C-alpha positions as CSV (number, residue, x, y, z in Angstrom):
1,M,115.6,106.6,85.4
2,E,112.9,104.8,84.5
3,T,112.7,101.2,85.5
4,K,110.5,98.5,84.4
5,V,109.0,95.6,86.2
6,G,110.8,92.7,83.9
7,I,114.2,94.0,85.8
8,V,113.6,93.5,89.1
9,G,111.1,90.3,89.1
10,N,112.8,87.0,89.5
11,K,112.9,84.4,86.9
12,V,111.9,81.5,89.1
13,I,108.3,80.8,88.4
14,H,107.0,78.1,90.9
15,V,103.6,76.3,89.7
16,I,101.1,74.1,90.6
17,R,98.4,72.9,89.5
18,D,94.6,73.7,89.8
19,T,93.5,69.9,90.2
20,D,96.4,69.7,92.8
21,P,96.0,69.4,96.6
22,I,96.1,71.9,99.6
23,S,98.7,70.5,101.5
24,L,100.8,70.4,97.9
25,A,100.6,74.1,97.8
26,A,101.6,74.7,101.7
27,K,104.5,72.4,100.9
28,E,105.7,74.2,98.2
29,L,105.5,77.5,99.1
30,K,106.9,76.5,102.2
31,E,110.1,74.7,100.9
32,H,110.7,77.5,98.4
33,N,109.5,80.0,101.1
34,I,107.8,82.3,98.6
35,G,104.2,83.6,99.3
36,A,102.6,82.6,95.5
37,L,102.2,80.2,93.3
38,V,101.0,80.3,89.9
39,V,98.5,77.8,89.1
40,I,98.1,75.8,85.4
41,D,95.8,73.7,84.4
42,N,96.5,70.3,82.9
43,N,97.2,72.7,79.1
44,N,99.8,74.2,81.1
45,K,97.4,77.4,80.7
46,I,97.5,80.0,83.5
47,V,94.3,79.7,85.2
48,G,95.0,81.5,88.9
49,I,97.7,82.6,91.6
50,F,97.4,80.8,95.1
51,T,98.9,83.0,97.8
52,E,99.8,82.6,101.5
53,R,96.4,85.1,101.8
54,D,94.3,81.9,100.2
55,L,96.1,79.7,102.5
56,V,94.5,81.0,105.2
57,K,91.1,81.2,104.3
58,V,91.7,77.2,103.4
59,V,92.6,76.7,107.4
60,A,90.1,79.1,108.6
61,D,87.7,77.3,106.7
62,G,89.1,73.9,108.1
63,R,89.2,72.8,104.4
64,T,92.8,71.0,104.1
65,D,91.6,68.3,102.2
66,A,90.3,71.0,99.3
67,K,92.2,71.4,95.7
68,V,93.9,74.5,95.0
69,S,91.4,75.5,92.4
70,D,88.9,75.6,95.3
71,Y,90.8,78.2,97.2
72,M,93.0,80.2,94.2
73,T,92.5,83.4,92.5
74,R,91.2,83.5,89.2
75,N,91.3,86.5,86.5
76,V,94.4,87.0,87.4
77,I,96.0,90.3,86.5
78,G,99.6,90.8,85.6
79,V,101.1,93.4,84.1
80,T,104.0,93.4,81.3
81,E,108.0,93.4,81.2
82,D,108.1,96.8,80.4
83,T,105.6,98.1,82.8
84,D,106.9,100.8,85.0
85,I,107.2,100.1,89.0
86,V,104.9,102.6,90.1
87,D,102.4,101.7,87.6
88,A,102.4,98.0,88.9
89,L,102.4,99.2,92.6
90,E,99.4,101.1,91.5
91,V,98.1,97.5,90.2
92,M,99.0,96.1,93.2
93,L,97.1,98.8,95.9
94,D,94.4,99.0,93.8
95,H,93.1,95.4,93.9
96,G,95.1,94.1,97.1
97,F,97.4,92.1,95.4
98,R,101.1,91.0,97.3
99,H,102.2,89.5,93.9
100,L,101.8,90.6,90.0
101,P,102.7,88.2,87.2
102,I,105.2,89.3,84.4
103,L,104.1,89.0,81.1
104,S,106.2,88.7,77.7
105,K,104.5,90.7,75.1
106,D,103.6,87.2,73.3
107,G,101.4,87.0,77.0
108,K,103.7,84.2,78.2
109,I,104.7,84.2,81.5
110,T,107.9,85.5,82.4
111,G,108.3,86.1,86.5
112,L,106.5,86.7,89.5
113,V,106.8,90.0,91.6
114,S,106.6,90.8,94.9
115,I,105.8,94.3,96.1
116,R,108.7,93.4,98.3
117,D,110.3,93.3,95.0
118,L,109.2,96.5,93.7
119,V,109.7,98.3,97.2
120,K,113.4,97.5,97.5
121,S,114.1,98.1,93.8
122,L,112.6,101.8,94.8
123,L,114.7,101.7,98.0
124,D,118.0,100.3,96.9
125,P,119.9,101.8,94.1
126,H,122.2,98.9,93.4
127,V,119.0,96.9,92.7
128,F,117.1,99.7,90.8
129,Q,120.2,100.6,89.3
130,F,122.0,97.3,88.6
131,K,119.9,94.1,89.5
132,K,122.3,93.2,92.8
133,E,121.8,94.1,96.2
134,A,124.7,96.4,97.9
135,S,126.5,93.2,99.5
136,E,126.8,91.8,96.0
137,V,128.9,94.2,94.2
138,K,132.3,94.9,94.4
139,G,134.2,97.5,95.9
140,S,136.8,99.4,93.5
141,G,138.6,100.8,96.7
142,Y,138.5,104.3,95.3
143,I,136.9,107.0,97.8
144,C,134.0,109.4,96.7
145,P,135.9,112.5,97.8
146,V,131.9,114.1,98.5
147,C,130.3,111.4,100.6
148,G,133.3,109.0,101.4
149,L,132.0,106.0,100.6
150,E,133.9,103.6,98.6
151,I,133.2,103.8,94.6
152,D,131.7,100.4,93.4
153,E,132.3,98.0,90.1
154,F,129.4,100.1,88.7
155,G,130.8,103.8,90.0
156,Y,128.1,104.1,92.3
157,C,129.4,105.7,95.4
158,G,125.9,106.6,97.9
159,C,125.6,110.1,97.0
160,G,126.1,110.1,92.1
161,T,128.4,113.1,92.9
162,G,131.7,111.4,93.6
163,S,130.2,108.2,90.5
164,G,131.5,108.0,87.1
């Protein structure tokens, strides 16, 4: 089954203005427990991305009075909603990114996907197929005769043989 990044990317997009102070960016990252903010200008146009790595540079330079625009990553590379997960991972590895904006066909940002989101979707079949973690999925009460695991609400048992 081929899965696209639009399926696993989160739909909440945290943004900050390029003219905002670094202190606000740090507060937003901490408050929302996230690793990246999409940076917009006064016309609401995406002009960059500000990440934890950028914040480390700020602190190392002793520039806590700087603006987001002074440290954000410009020339943002994104992927479309129908980009294959493996292709998105290749973009991340090729460029050293841990976050990628997800763009709709008309070029609007629809989400932000992290390398953690993509790896989790490849390793957890529930996230990969059903967009839910295994802990969020309800059991059916039926046990798979092959693997002995309970078959969940989606007909998934763990081995695939007893499913469906």
